N, C-alpha and C positions, 0 to 999 in steps of 0.2 A: 672375390673382390679381386683378385690378380688377373682371372681370365677376364672378367669386365672391363678393367680399365690399362691393363697391361701396363701399371707401374709398379714399382718396387716400393713405393712407399705406402701402397693402397692396404696391404696386409699388416703394415705397422702402424696405419691408422684406425684400422680395428681392431689390432690388439689393444690400442690406448683405451678405445670405448668399452673395452671388455675389463681391462683392469684398474681402470680410474675409479669406477662406482665400489672395489671391493675395498677400498682405503677406507670409507666410513662406517663401513659395516661390524667388524668386530668390538668395538667398543661397546655399543648398544646391545650387541647379540651375547657379550660376555655378562652382563648385568641381567641379561633376561634370564640366560642359563642360570645363574646361581639364585636368581630369584623364585623360579617358576620350574616345575618340572621340564628339564632339558629335554627330554623325549619329546614330548609335546610343540614343546618351540621349534624343533629339527624337524617332525612331521610337517608343523603348519607352512616351515618355510618352503619343503619341498613341493607340497602342493602346489604354492603359487609357484615356483619353479616350472614343475610341468604346465601348466597353464599358460605363463609365460612362453614357454618353449613351443607348444604347439600355434599361440600366436604368430611366431616368426614365421610358421609355415605360411600361414594366409595372409599375411603383408609380403611375404616374397613371392608369392603366385601371383601378386596385382605390383611387382615390381615398385614397391615402394621401398626405395634403400634407406631415407631417413629413419621409416619406423623400424626397422629390422636394427638399426643402431640404437635406438632409444627404448625397444622391447630388449633386446641385449643387456644394456645397461643397466634397467631394472633387475632382471633377474640375476644378473653379478652382484650386485647389490643385497639380494635377499639371499643368494650363496653366501657371502660373506657374513651374514647375521647369523645364520645356522653353524658357521663351525667352531664356534666355542662351546655350543652344545653338545657336540660332538667328544670334544676334548673333556667335558665335564661327564660324559656318560661311561665312558670306560671304568674309572675308578669307582664305580658306583653300581658297575655291575659283574665288578670279579675281586677278588682278593687280591690284595697287595702282593703277593707271591706270585700271580701269575699276571701280572701287567704287561713282560714282556711277551708273552704269547698272544694275549688280547692285542697287542699294539700290534704284533708281526702278523696276524690273521687278518685285521684292519687295512692295513697294508698291502697285503696279500689280494685281496679282494678289489683293493683300488688299482694294483699294478695289473693285475689279470684284464682289468675292463682297459686299461691304456695298451695294455700287449695285443687283447683281441679287436677290439673295435677299431683300430686304425688300419689294420691287415684288411679288414672286411671292407672297409671304405676304400682300399687301393685296389680291393678285388672289383668291386660293387658300382663304386662311380664312374666307370667308362660304359655301364650298363643301365644306369639308373640316375635318380636326379637327387642332388643332395637336400631336398625338402622332405622325400621321402626318409631319409636315415634322418633327418632331425625328428620327424614325425614318430620313430621308432624310440628316439631319446625322452621325447616327451611323457612317452607310456611308462618308460623306467623310474622317472619321479612320481608319479602315482601310485606304482608300487610301493616305492620305497617309504611312502607317508602312511599306505598301510599297514606296512610292517611294523613303522616307527610307535602307531597309534597303538600296538599290541604289548608294548613296555609300559612300567607305572613305576615311574623314579621320582617318589616325593622330593620336593626341595629340604636342604638341611637347615637352613633358616630362612624361613620366608621374607623377613627382613632384611638380609643379609646384602643384598644388592642396594641398601641404599642406607645404612648405618655404618658397614664394616669398611670404611676408606673409599667409597663412592665408586663411579664408573674406572676410575684409572686406579683403585687398590692393588692391582698385579704387577703394575711398573717397576716400584721399588724393589718387589721381590727377585724380580729378572736381574735389576740394574746391582743389588749389593752380591749376588751369587756368580761368582766367576764362571761358572760352567755354562749355568744359561745364558750369562751373558754374552760368553763366546758362542754358543748356540743361535741366537738370537742375531748376532752379527754376520753369522753365517749363513740364516736362511735369508736375510735381507741381500747379501750381496750376491749367494747362488741363485736365488731367484730373481735378480735382476738379470743376470746372464741370462737363465733359461728363456725368461721372456722376452728379452731381444733375441733369442736364438729362433723363438719359435715366431715371432713375428716376421724373420727373414727365411724360414726354414723354408718355405716354396719356393723363394728365389734360388737358395742355394741349391735346392734340388733339380731346377732347370738348368741352372749355368753350370754345374759340376757335373751332374748326373744325367742331363739330357731330358727328364720328363718331369713335370711337377707332380704328376701321381707318386712319384718315388717318395714323396713326403710320408706316406703311409706307413713306409717299410721303416724308414728313421723313427717315426712315431713308435712302432710297435718294437724296434729294437729298445727304447727306453724303457717300454710296459714290461719288457723280458727282463731288463737289469732290475727293475723295481721289484718285479714280482721275486726273482729269485734272492734277492737281498733280504725281502721280508719273509721268505720262507725260512730263514737262518736264524729268525727269531722265534719260533715256534717251539719254543723250549722254557725251560726256567729261567727267571730275570737274570741278566749278566750280574755276576756275583761285585762288578767295581765298575763303575762309569767314570772315565776319567778326560779331562779336557783336552789332553794331547789327543785322545782318540777321534773328537770331534773334531779337530783342528787339521789330523792326517786326512780324516775322508775328505772334510771341505777340501782341501787343497787338491786331492786325488781329482776330484769331480772339475775342479776349474781347469786343472793340466789337461783333461780329456777334451773339455771344450777347447780349448785354446789348438789342441793338435787337430781336431774335426775341420779346423778353418782351413788347412792346407791338404787335405784328403781330396782326390779327385776318385775313388774308387768305393763303389758303395757297398761292399761287405766291409771294408775296413772302418768307413764311416759309422756304420751299424755299428760295429765292435766298439769304437770309441762312445758311441751314446751310449751302448749297454753299459760299460764302464761305468762312465758318469752317474750313471742311473743308479744303478748297484753300490757308488760311493754314497751318492744324496741320500738314497733310503735308510742307509747305517747311522749317517747321523742324526736323519730326523726321526727315528725311532728311538736311538739313546738318548736324545735331548726331550722327546717325549715323554719316557719313561723317569729319566730324572725329574722332569718337570711337576708329573702325576704324582711322585714321590715325596718330593720336598714342599709342596702346597698345600696347606689347609684346604679340606673338602670346600667349605663354603665361598672359597676365592678360586678354585678350579676354573670356572666359566672366565673370570675377567684374569686370569694370569694368561689361559688359553689365548685369550683376547690379544694379548699384547704379543706374543708368538705369530697370531694371524697378520695383525697390524705390520708389524716386520714384515712378513711375507708378501702383503699387499703392497706397501709401500715399497717394496723390491719391484715388485711386477710392474708400479707405476713407473719407478726409473727406468728399467729396463723397456717398456714400452716408450716413453718418452725419447731416450737415447736413439731406440733404433729411428723413431721417427724423424729424430733432428740429425743422425748421421748417415743413414744409410743412402740417400740420396748424393750428399756431397763426397762420400767416403767408401762408398762398397760396405758389403755386408760382412766383408771378412774383417775389414777396418771395425767394424762397429762393434762385431763380437769381442773381438781381442782388447779394445777400449773398456768395454764393462767387465771383464774377465779382469783387468788390472786393477781397476776401481775396487772389484771383490777381493781381491787379495790384499791392498792396503786396508779396508774397513776390518779383514780378518785379524793383521797384524796389530792395528789399533787398539780392538778388543780385547786381544790377548796380552797387550802390555800394560794396558792403564785399568784404572778401578780397584775397588777393594779387593782382596782376595782373602774372605772368609775361610776359615778351616772346614766349614760343611760343604767347600767345594771338592776337597780332596776326600773327605770322609766317605767309605763304603755306603752304601745306600742301607746295607742290612744292620748299620749301626746308627742310622738316623732316629731319633725318636720321631713316634709319631706326638 
């Protein structure tokens, strides 16, 4: 989009089309994951995503730009619909003592894809087309759907999605628990910054480092930090998850993003994004473990849906901010403004709301 239009607003508009539909997915997705077999829900969504991703290649070859936007929007809604199912799967596939290792492994796999794929893209794009890489991406969704169908995870309570608190049953759990509340604020605020930065990253690569394809190395640095951070959790569960750890890692990520704005050296910029991702994955995994240990099994899908909703609302805010601010203020001011907003949100979530003893209790001491 940046090459086609030459406009700094075009990538931001595309990012908005990507993230806006995600806001609508986690709530119904959480209900589906709690009521039905979450592995089947995830497999069905992956299959649909594969078909839609392949469709992008077809419409792109015919130059139908509006159809690309529509197809991407639908695919992203389906992606958001599937996310609570993944959160509900882990506690049903592993023992409580292995949740840290399971979350670390899952995030390691995700991070390795972010590390490897953008680097491949940076090397391949000068010699091939985006459509070919998107076609490969479509095939990975089909493979994922097949693997997920090999799992057999029966629902805990087939009627729980209707009778036990309704679709929003996870929201009170997050609101009452101070650790989960800070975790949700961190996810919302920092995701807004990440999305705003993603929307202008190709512009940043062009203006600060001279080449738009350098964006691939920046994404690879993000994946590298996420991978290293995830690997550190391939051990037994942390004995204690403290809210101040969530806050510290969140603030570190925001400071690294803020410093990135002022850097014009590519290796240093990659290092800052590496640090930001390392910190980000730390608070995300800690928050996931705490959620999975504190939430009744029949509410896992919907409570995970609350966190995913916070993430997607943050994405929407970041995309809107980038679209509204990048043209008049520039990408640097846009990122700094969204960072400031994320800091304020984290402070508000920390100093307000109920503070039950559960938030500071070692996870090993929390009764099932």
